[in-house]
Structures are given as C-alpha cells and as structure tokens.
N, C-alpha and C positions, 0 to 999 in steps of 0.2 A: 496307678496304671503303669505297667512295665514300660521302659523306654530303651533306646539304643544309644550307644556311644562309640566313638572311634578312637583308636590309639595305636602307638607303635612301641615295640621294644627295641632299643638301640644298643643295649649292652646285655648279652646273653651269657657272658662268662664262658665256661668250658662245657656247656650243655651239649650233648650229642644232637646232631641234626634231626634225628628221628624222635626227639622228645615231644610229648604231647602235654597240653596244659589244661588246667581246670581254673574256673573263675568263681570267686566268692564275694559276697556283699556284706558291708558292715550293717546293712539294714536288718539282717537276722543274726548278727553276731558271727558271721562267717561260718554258719552251720551247714548249709546245704548249697553245693555249687549250682549256679544258674546256667552254666555252660561248661561242657567237659570235652575231653579228647580233641582239643584244638591243636593242630600241628604247629610246631614252633616256627616253621618257615612262613606260616600264614601271617605272622605278626611282625616280621622283620623284613628288611631290605626293600625290594621293589614291590612287595605285596602290601606295603603300608599305604594308607592306614587300614587297620582291620576293624570291622564294625561288629561290636558285641550287641546282640539282641537279647531281649528278655531280662534286662537289668531291673532289679526290684525298685519299685517306687520308693524314694527317700534315700537312695544310695548316694553317698558322698565319697566313699573309699572302696576301691576294688582290690582284692588280694588275688594275685596270680601265683599259682602253685603248679609245679610239675605233677603229673598224674601219679608219679611214684612217691610224691610227698617229700622229696629230699631238697627242694629249693623253692623259695617264694619271694615275692616282691609286692609292694603296695603302691597303688596309683590313686592320687586324689583326682576326683572328677567333678565337673559341674553338670547340671542337667542339660539334656539336649531338647528340651521343650521350651524354647524362648517365648512361645505364646503365653506360657504360664509364668515362668520365672521373670520375664520382662513385661508381662501384661501388655502385649502388643495390640495396637489398634490405630485407627485413623484419627487424627486430631479434628478433621472435618469430613463429614460424610453425609450424603443425601440418599435416602433409601427410595424416594419417589421423586422423579424429575420430569421435566418437559423437554424432550429432545436432546438430552445431554447426560454425561456421566460426570459426577462431581465427587472427588475424593482428595483429601489433603495429604499431609505427610504421615508416615508411620511413626508413632511415638509410643512411649511406654515408660516404665519405671527406670529403664536404663537408656533413656533417649540420648544422653550425652555421648554414649558409646556406639550408637547406630550410625554407620557411615554409608552403607550401600545396601540396596535391595532390588529384587526383581519380582514383578507381579504379572501373572497371566490373567487376562479378562476373557471370560467365556459367555457367549449367549446360550443360556440354559432354558430358553422358552420351551424347547422340546427337551425335557430332562433326559430322554433316552439318546439324544444325539447332540451333545453340547458342541458348540463351534467356537474355536479360538478366534477372537476378533482383533485384539491388539495386546501389546505388552507395555508396561510402564515400570518406572523405577527411579532410583536416585543413585548418585555417585558414578564412578568411572569403572568399577570392577566388572559390571555386567552389561550386555547389550540389550537395549529395549527401544521402544518407539517413542514414548512420551515420558517427560520428566515431571515428577511430583514437585509441588502440589498441583493436582488437576482441578483448579478452581478459577473462577472469573475467566480471564482471556486464555487460560490453558485448560479449561474444562473441555471434554471431548464430545463433539456432536455425535449423536448415536441414533440408530433406527429404533422404533418401538420394540420392546421386548424385555425379558428378565435377564440381568447380567450378574455374574458372580466373579469376585476376585479370588485368585489362588496365589498365595505367597510361595515362591519357588526357592528363593535364596535370600539370605540376609547376613550381613556382617555385623557382629556385635563384639566390641572389644577385641577386634582383629581376628575373631574366630568366624570362619565361613560356615554357616549352617545351610544345608541343602536338603530338599525333600527326598532326593534320590541318591544321596551320597556322591562319591566321586573323589578323585585324587585331590588332596589338600582341603577336603571339606569334611564336616561332621554331619552324618545323616541325622536328620532331626524331624520331629513332628512339627510341621508348619501349617497345620490346619487351624490357623488363627481366625479365619473368616467364615466358619461353617454356618454361622447364623446371619451373615451379611449378604445382602443382595440389593440390586438397584432395579426398580421397576420404571422403565422409561416409557412415557406416553407421548403421543405425537403432538406437535404444535397444531393449534386450530384457531378459528376466528375469535374465540372467546377467552383463551387462556394466556394471552400476551400480558407481559408485565411492564413493558416500556411505556413511558409517558411522551406524548407528542403525536406526530403524524404517522408513526409506525409503531405497531404493537409488539413486534418481536425483533430481537437482535441476536445474531449468532456471530461471535468473533473468536479468533484463535491467533495466538502468538507463537508461530514457529520460530521467530527470531529469538525468543527467550528459551525455547526448547533446546536449540542447538543441535537437533538431530533431524534427519530427513522425515518429515511427516507423511503419513499414508493418506490416501483419499478418504474423505470423511463424508458421511451422509446422515440426513435426518428426514423426517416426514412432516409435511403440512397437510392435515386432514381438512377436507372441504365439506361444505353443506351444499344442498341443491341450489340454493339461491346465491351462492358465491359466483359473481360474474367477473371479478377482476382480482388479480393479485399484484399489488404494486411492490416494487423492490428497488433497493440500491445496493450496489456491491463495490467495495473498496478492495482492489488488489494491491494497492500501495506501489512501491518502487518495483518489486519483483512480482510479475504478473502471475495470476492463478486462474484456474478454470472453474466455471460455474455451469451446472446443468440442471434443468427442471424436466422431470419425466412424469407424465400423467398416467395414473392407473384408474380406470373407471369401470363400474359394473356393466354399463351399457356396452362396453367394448371388450367384455370378458377379461378385464384387467390386462389387456395387451398393452405393452409400453408405448406411449406416444410422447415423443420428445417435443417440448414446448420451446425451450431456450437452451442455447449452448454457446458460451462465450469464453474467451480468454481476455482478462481485464487487468490492466496494470500500467504503470508509468514507463516500464522498460520495453513495452511492445514498440516495434519500429514504426508502427502506424496503424490506422484502422483498416481492416479488411472485412467488409460486409458483403462481399460479392456473393452472387446467387448460389454458387455451388461450393462455397467454402464452409467447412465444418471442422472445428468451431469457428464462429465469427470472432474477430479480435477488435479491440478498441484501445486506443492509447489515451491515457488519462493524465491530467496535470494536477499535482498536489499543490495546494495554496496554503498549507499550514493548518487551516481549520477544516476538519473533515466535512463539516456540514456545508461549507462553501465551495467545495470542489474535490477533485481527486477521485470521484466515483463515476460509475455508469449506472444510470437508473432507467427503469422501464416499467410499463404496466403490461402484465401478461393478461390478455383479454381472453376469457373463456366462453364468450357468448356463442362461438361456433361449435361448441362441444355440448353434447347431451350429458348433463351432470346429474348425479344422484348423491344423496346423503352418504357420507363416509368415503366417497371417492377421495383420492389423495395424490399429492405430488411428492415424489422423492427428490429432495434437494441434495445434489452431490457437488462437493467442492474438492477439487484436485489441486493441492498445493504444488507450487512449482517444483519440478523434479530436478532441475539443474542447480537450484540454490535453496538449501534448506532454511536459510535465514529469511523466511517469508511470513508475513502476517496477512490476514484478511478479515473483513467485516461485512456482514450482510444484514440489512434491515428489511422487514416484511410487513405488509398490511393488506388484509383481504377486504374487499369492498363489494357491496351488493348493488351500488349505483355509482355512476361517475358523472359529475357535472362538468360539461365541456364549455360552460359560459364564463366569461370574465367581464370586467368593466370595459375592456378594450372593444368588445363587440358593439358597444353603443356608438363607436366612431366608424363602424364599417360603412363604406360607400358614402362618406360625408366629406366635408373639407378637412376633417380630422381635428387635431388639437388646435385651438384658436389662440392667436397672439393677444396678450394683454397690452392694449395700446399704450397705456400709461407707463409701461415698463421699458419702452424704447428710449434709451438715453445715449446721446452722442457727446463724447468729451474729447476735445482736442488736447493733445499732450505734446511734449517736447519731441524734437527730431522729426517733425512733420508727420506725426502719427495721429490716429483717431481711434479712441477706444469706444466700441459700440457694444451695448448690451441690450438684451431683450428677453422676455419670457413668454412661454405659451402654456396654456393650462390643459391638463389631461388627467389620466387616472393616477391616483395616489398608490403608494406601496400597499396599503391595506386593501385597495380595490382589486389587487391582483394576487397578493401573497396568500390570501385565504382560499383561493380557488384550487380545485383538484388538479387542474393543469399545472399550476405552479408547483404544488406540493409533490406531484408524482411524475410529471412528464418533463420537467426541466432538467437539463443535464449540463450544469456548468463544469468547466474543467475537463472536457472530453473532446476528442477529435470527432466523435459522432456528433452531428449537428445538434446544437443545443436549442432550447426554447428561450428562456429568459431567467434572470435572477434579480434579486432585490436591488442590486446595484444599478439596474436600468430604470428604476423608479424612485421618485422622491416622495417623502412623507406628505408634503403639502400639494403634490400634484403639479408643481410648476417646473418647467424645463426651459431650455434655451441656452444662451451662451454669453460669454464676455470675451470678446476678441479684439486685439489691437491690430488695426489695419494701417497700411502705409503704401504710398506710391513708389517710394524709393527707400530701401531699408538695408542696413548692414547689421547682422547679428551673429552671435555664435550659437552653434547647435551642438548638442551632445550626440555622438554616435555610439550606441551601446549594443554591439553585436552579442547576442545571447544564445547559448546552445544548451541542450538538455544534458543532464548528468544521469548516466545509467551504469549500474554495476557491471564490471567485467565478469566473465565466467570464472567460477572458483577453480583453482588449480592447486592441488596439494603439492607442497614442496617448492612452489615458486616464492622465493624469499625476496622481500622488498624491505630495505631499510630507508628511513626518511629522517632527516634532521633539518629543522629550521632554527638557527640561533643568531646571535649578534656578533659573529666572529669576523665580519667584514671590516674594512678600514673605518676607524672612528666609531665603531659600534654599529655599523650598517648590517642589515640582515643578509644572511646567506642560506641557501637551500642546497643541501647535498643529498644525493640518493644513490643507492646501489641496487642492482637487480641480478638475480641468478638466471633469469630467463630474458632473452632478447625481446620477446613480445611485450613484456612490461616496460622495458626501456623504451621501445619504439612508441608505446602509447603516450608516454610523457613527452618524449623528444619531438615526435611528429605533430602532436596536438599543439605544442608550444610554437613550433615553426609555422604551422598552418595558420594559427591565430595571428601570429606576427605578420605573415604575408597578407592576411586579409585587411590589415591596417593601411595598406597602400604606402604612399611615400612617407618615409620617416626621416626627420632631420635631427642632426646632432647639435643644432644651434638653438639654444633656449630663447632666442629672440624671434624664432620662427614658430608659427602655430602648429606646424607638423612635428614639433618636438614633444608635444603633450599627448602622448599615446601610451597605452599600457595593456597588458594581458593579465587576466585573472587565472590563477591556478587553484584547483580544489584538491587538497590532500585529505583522503579519508582518515578517520580517527579510530583505528581498531581498538576494541576493548582489551584484547590480549594478543599473544603471538599467533594463536590459531583462529582468531575471529575472522569471519569472512564478510565480504561486502554484501549488503542486502537491506531488507526493511529495517528501519531504525538506525542505519549507519549514518553517522554525522560526519561533517568535514570542516576543515579549517581553510578559509579562503585567503589567498595572498595576491596583492596587487603589485605587479612587477613592471617597472618602467621599461620602455622599449630599448633603452640603452644598456640593458643588462648584458653581461658577458656569460655565455653558455659554453661550458667545456665538457667534453666526454672522454671516456677512457675505458680500458679493460684491464682489471687488476685482480689477481687471485681468483680467476674464473668468474668474476663479477663485472657486469657492465656498470659504469659510473656516469653520473650526470650531476653537474654543479651549475647552479643558477645564482648569480649575484643579484642583490637588491639595492641598487644605487639610490642615494637620495638626490634630490634635484632642487633648484631654486627658480622662482618666477623672475624672468628677465625680459618679459614682453609687456608692452604698453598698448593701451587702446584709447580711442576717443570716447567721449560720452555717448555718442550715437552708434557706437559699435556695441549693441545691446547685449547684456548678460555675459560678455566676454570675460571681464575682469573677475567676476564672482566664480565663473566656471573654472578658470585656470587656478585661482586660489584654492578652491575645493579639491581640484585634481592634485596639486602639489602637496597639500596637507595629507591627503589619503596615502599617496605613494610613500611619503616620508614616515608617517606613523606606522604603516605596514612594515617598513624596513627596520626602523630602530626600536619599535615596540617589542616588548617581551611577552605580552599576553597571548600572542599567536605562536610563541616558540613551541616546538613539538619534536619529540624523538620517539621512534618506535621501530621494531623489527617484527615483520609478519611473514608467516610461511604459507599463506593461502592465496597469495597474489591479490591482496585486498586493495583494489583501486577502481577508478571509474574507467569506462572505455576511452573517453577523451577527457583527461583531467583538466586541461585548459579549456574553460567553459564560457569565457566571456572576454570581450575587448572593450576598451574605452578610449575614445579619441574626441578631440574638440576641433571643429572646423568653422571657418568664417564664411557665412552665407551672404550673398548679395540679392537674395530673392525677396521682392516686395510681397506683401500680403494684401491682395485686392479683393478676395472673396473667400467665403467659408460656407460650407453646407451644414445643415442641422437636420438630422433624420432620426425619428423614433420608429422602430419596427421590432417585431419578434419573428423568430423562425420556429417552425414546428417540424421535427424530423419525421418524414414519411415512414422510414424504417422503424423508428422507435414507437410509432403510433400503431403499428401492425403486429399481429401475432400470427405466425405461419407454422403450425405444427408439422412435424415430419417424422418419418419412421426409418429404422435401419433395415437395409436389405442384406440378404445373405452374402452378397459379394463384397460387403464393406462399404457400399455406397448408401446414399440417403435419398428419400423421395418425399417431397412436400405433399401434404394431404389437403388439397385445395378446399374440400367441403368443410373443413374445420377452421379455415382462416377467418380472422375477424379484425376489426379496427376499433380502437378505443373511442376516438372522436372523429366526427365528419368535418374535415378541413377542406373539402372540395370547393368551398366558396372562395378560398384564397388561391392566389396564383402559385403554381408549382415551379420552383426553380429547378431546371433540368440538370442532369448530371451524366457523366459517361455511362454507357450501357452496363447493366449488371453490377454496378457498384453500390446500389441501394443508399446513395447519399443525397437523394433529392430532399428538398425542404419546401414547405409551404411558407409563404411570406405574408405577414399582416403588417400594413403600414399605418401608423397613426399620425405622423407629421413629416413633412418634407419642405424645408425652407432654405433659402439661400440669401445671404447678405452680400452685396456686391458694390464696390466702388465704381461709379459710372462717369466720373469727370476727371480726366487725366491731369487737370490743372488745379483741382481742389480736392484734398483728401477728405473733406468733411461732407461731400455730396455722396449719397449712396441710395440704393434701391433694395427692397426686399421682394424676392420672388417666391412663388409657390407653384404647386401643381395639383390638379384634382386627384383625389385618392381613389377614384373609381377603379376597381381592379381591372377593368378593360384596358386601361392605359398600360398595364404592366405585363404585356404578353411578349416582351423581348426575351430572347434566349441568352442574354448576357448573364453568365453565372455570377452569383454573389449579389445581384440586384443593386448595383450602383445606380441609384435612381436617375442621376443626372446623365450618366452615360446611356442608360436605357432610353431616355427621352430624346436623344439626338435624332432618332428616327422620326420623332413627332414633336418638333420644336414648338409648334403652335400650342401645345398643352402647357407650356411654361407661362405663368401669368405674373406680371408685375403688380403687386398688391399695395406697395407703399413706396414713396420716394421722399427724400429730404434734399432740398436745394437751398443753399445760402442760410442754413440753419432752420428752415421752415419745413416741417413734416406734413405730408398729405396722404391720407388713406385713399387708395384708388379702388379697393374692393372690400367693402365693409363685411362681407361674409366670412372673412378670415380673422375678424377681430372681436374682442369683447372689451 
C-alpha cells in the first residue's frame, strides 16, 4: 500500500530557483517516477518539510532528480506507517466494560523508543455523528486530558455507548508522526485502532463486582494524572423494584461535586435531580440550607477510608413512579481549582431497607441495665477513689449488621452522623473506670488542633524550604524563602497566631508555663511543579515556644527563619501532682528529638505555592489543674440525621434556580418516635436522638471520698422535649429535676441498690 513521507533539501547547489524535481523509488529499481514536476522551492526553506505522497510500498531509498535529468540525490527513508513497522497496540484493553473505559499504554516492537502520544476518543454510537469525548496520552509533548495507562484508579467513567480511539500523534525514536502532518512532523498513517472499540454498558443492580456492603465502586486519581480532569459521568440502570440506592462518596482533601439525575419513562425522561453535593475535607463547613445548590459537607479523613472521610446517604426512590430500565446519571465534577484531586464512590441498590436494630428493644424502657456485681470502689493514694462499673446492652454485631449502620451512618463528616462500631463493644458491656477525688492537683495536656487544607495553586509562587541541623550543637533550624508575600504571611501569621493562643509563656524552665510548643506542617512536594492536593504528605515539626523567629527581604524574596532550640526538664512535682512528671518528660523528649533528629530533615524548591492555608496546625501545652473530680456522666445514644434520611428531588428552572418536587419526596426510615433535636431554621441539621443509657456517678460526702451515689433518669422520650441543642441530658433535665433518680448508694464501704429496675 503506498504511503507518504516528509523531507527537506538543505543543499541545492547552484540549481536555478525555477527547477522542478522528479522522485523515484528503489522499490521498482528507480524506473518510473511516482511524483514529478515538484518545484524546488517547495522542498526548501520555510516550505519544509515537504510531504511526498504515493511512495511505493517497500521503498527504503528515494532518488531526487531534476526534471532535466542533470542532477540527482538519494535519500534514505523509513516507513511512515508506525502501526505496521512498530506493531502498535495497547498492552491492556477492555472491549466490553461496565461504566468505564480501560486502556493501558501503547506498546509495540519499538516500545523502548515510544516517548509521547496523543489519542482522541469518540463516541461512535451514532456512526454518522461521532462525538469527541476526551483526549488521552503520555509524555509532555502534546496536550491531553488523561494520562495513560487508563486502568484501575485512572480508568475513565463513561456513559453507555460505543467508543473508538484514534491515534493522532506519536513520537518514536524522536520522530514526530502525525495523522495530518504539520511543521516538524511526518505525516503518517496512524489508523492503528480501526478494529478497536469499547462497548460501555451501564451499571445495574446485578453486575457489580465488589465484595461487601456495596456492589459497585467508581474511583479516579486526578492526583496521579497531574492534569485538570474534566467532569465525568456514568449511568446506573434501575429496575422497577429498586426502591433505594445507597452510596458513599469520598472527596478526600480536595472537595469534588457529585450529582444524581433521574430519567424515567413515566416522566418522559425529563431530568429530575435527586442529589447534588460538594464533598471533601477542604470545604469550610457544611451548608445544607434549603436553597443552597449544591449542598456542601465537610469531611474528616481518619486514615482508613472505611472508618471515615466520606459522606454517605440512602437515596430513597419510593416517591417516584419507577419502571424497568429507568436510570440515574451519576456525574462527578472534579475540583476545578486544584487538579490534584481524587475521588471514590461506592453504590448499592436495594429493594428493601430494614430500619430495625437491637437498639429498638430498649426504646421507652430503663435502657441498658447496670451489672450490679461490676461496681467496684478502690481507694488509692492522694485521697482518691477509683470507681468502675458496667452496664449491659447491644453488642457490635447487634448493630453493625443492620441496614441503618451499613448505609445511614456517616462517621467523619460535619453532617450529623448516626453511629460507628467504636460506639459499641463486642461483648455488649459499657460503663467506665474513673478516678474521683475531693481535692486534686494534676497536670492536663492542652492540645489545640486545627485542620490542614491546601492553599490555592498559584503558578510561579516559589517556596524554598529547608530543615537541617545547622543550629548550635546540631540543633534544628528551619529556613524558608517566598517569592510571594501571601505564602510568607501564611507561615508567619499562623505561627504567631498559634503562639498567641498558648497564653502566658515563661522563659523559666522551673515554671509550668515554659512547657509549650507549636506544630508546623511542611508539605512534601514530589517535584518542583507538584501542587498541594489529594495524596500530599507533610512533615511535622514540634517547635518550642522559645524559638527565635527572624524575617527579611533579600533578592526579591521574603525570608523566614525559625530556630528549634532544645530544652531540659528543670521542674519538680509532688507525688500527688498527678501525671505531671510523665507529661513533662514526654514533652521535653519530643521537642529535642524533633530538633536534633535528622529523619525529619527536608529540602525542596517548589514553584506552585505548595503549602497549607495555615501551616502551623497544632499547639501543645501542659497546665497544672486544681479541679477535683466529684462526678462523671455516662451516656449511650445515637443520632439520626433528618436530612440524610430524606430524599427531596428537585428540577432546574429556566432562570437558573431550582424547585423542589414535593410529590416525589420520601424518607428511608420513620424516626418520628424519637425526639428531634432542633436546629436553626433552614439549616437542615436537625437530628433524631435515641438514648440507651444515662447514668451519673457522684461523690456525695465532702468528708469521705469513698461515699458515692449512682443516678439515672427514665428514658421515656417524653422527658427529652427540651430545646437544648446537642441533648446534654443532664442539662436538659434541669427543667425537670424530679426525673433524676438515685438508684444506688455506697456509704462506709457498703453498697445498697435503691431501685432494682436498673440492675441485673
């Protein structure tokens, strides 16, 4: 099959400018020219490169000859059909997928020499009207949306349809092959994927491959892509008996948007928006107010995805008239301000939802009962009394297997949560072990903690950071420089702000106010152009409050230097100043190890302003407390978010506003039997409260630390009609003190049960 090739003539000797050229191939022994009367100026100077077409298949040498036949030259060429001579293809490819496009790297017999490429992906479901959906590629020579390989967390969520890849450019052995030519490129046949296509089918209730409580998972790593991802969509196809779609979404540090839009035959496939959220750790807070679209929620990451950092909900479809093959378009819009963003979505469709748990057996009863034999009072030194007791209730298994726990609980979110396994014990025993005292001195740790969130990415904002051991005697030292004053202020102001929050600071190591420190978090960029975002790690530094901070302005850079002095423990405590000695020893050890250690040494230069909004994120101080411990409350309860339990579909209006469709609204569970904790109007933060236990242990003899009583309150919901937010049960009962019951007392070492209904 004839092919084309591009070339230039750089030395034309004394040939007249009006010379014309003919071209011959060694494939036929230079017998018949395959192209004639080509003007000399076409193959020289600014007209380069010139593309020869119709080159005979098998050609490796081209002879260029003037039409007059008085001058010639030969040119060695290589084929311009890399699909053939390099045998190009994907090392991984899925021709049939569920809700995604999967394609690995382009490889071939010359894989070692393939450095860059660009692919366009078209939806060819309608062969007469193909639609460009996105671009992908590898290397830095071309612009594209997604980086290969498109597998696992970098596979691309896609709507149902037939998709085809078209290779547009590829660099092999430093030669740029292009499907349409162009300056500096070789026009080539790049139809490598004529027989390759992807048939994407929708997710549905029976084709999930995940194991566990959720059948489907969609995840994407924009952080590893390094480019600004485009909005992504896929489809979940429903059956008529699908009543609920449970889901969890992780936006991680950099918040992303999630939207569910319903299309049903009963409604002529008019779009009905079911859910619309912005979810992530860097949201400034939750905004669930009535007329806010999208709603936002602030999540907390706890290291383990399954234990927190997500927002979860059950989308209830019982208010909608459903038919087989109705579907939900799931749209995910990665953060537009920070391309280093990841997300993960889990899904499970349900035909039923069991709203019952073991907890319901304690509704409107005395609740969890105290195990009488577990009450132990032990006098200890410094006029203290250690009191422990247990009460029996639901075990972890009695709750964690319920639909409510699996799908409605939202740990690690500012949206009111229900519960997590940490609230339940495997043996169903609860209670406490508290040391009480009538007069007590002890040390307490004050750890002020603030969230870390990435600052906006700013190209050209240069930050240099160095922590080394250049201080006196090998002490630590932190030096920074900034090309932009905003980055300087972020470090400087957050440090001074945290220092101010520590209150009185002493320079005397015999004074408890000497033992105070600030924590600084320095991001750890992967390279000079790495931006702060999902997957960004940091190094933490504990800096004693006696640190010397100096600033300057040199060579158009703002400078900041923070010393990391070492300290010694020079304060003493009595045996009854509890915990003080161990706390101070631990404090001194950490400050010194952070200073003189080398494991936390770090040096980098970054030109993306890679930092946190407030890099100084925590304080540490030790204080001497004179507060006796005369009582302690023990309460077991769960909260159910009213907002998360409801589904309120809405539609978009032509003026850009949105209207709720009240006839389609539905609730997953009926929690009306529980008391509703009020909230400010239109905030949608109300919660239902279910109480299983409420006990108080209280010292009742000012001259004898060993005498105490146990109090309780009836758990009938009628008692909890107070409008005190948060349901501090003891505060709520101030208005009705007669409902507090003394159920047990111990006098002179003898315990007496006063109300046996609360004991087993």
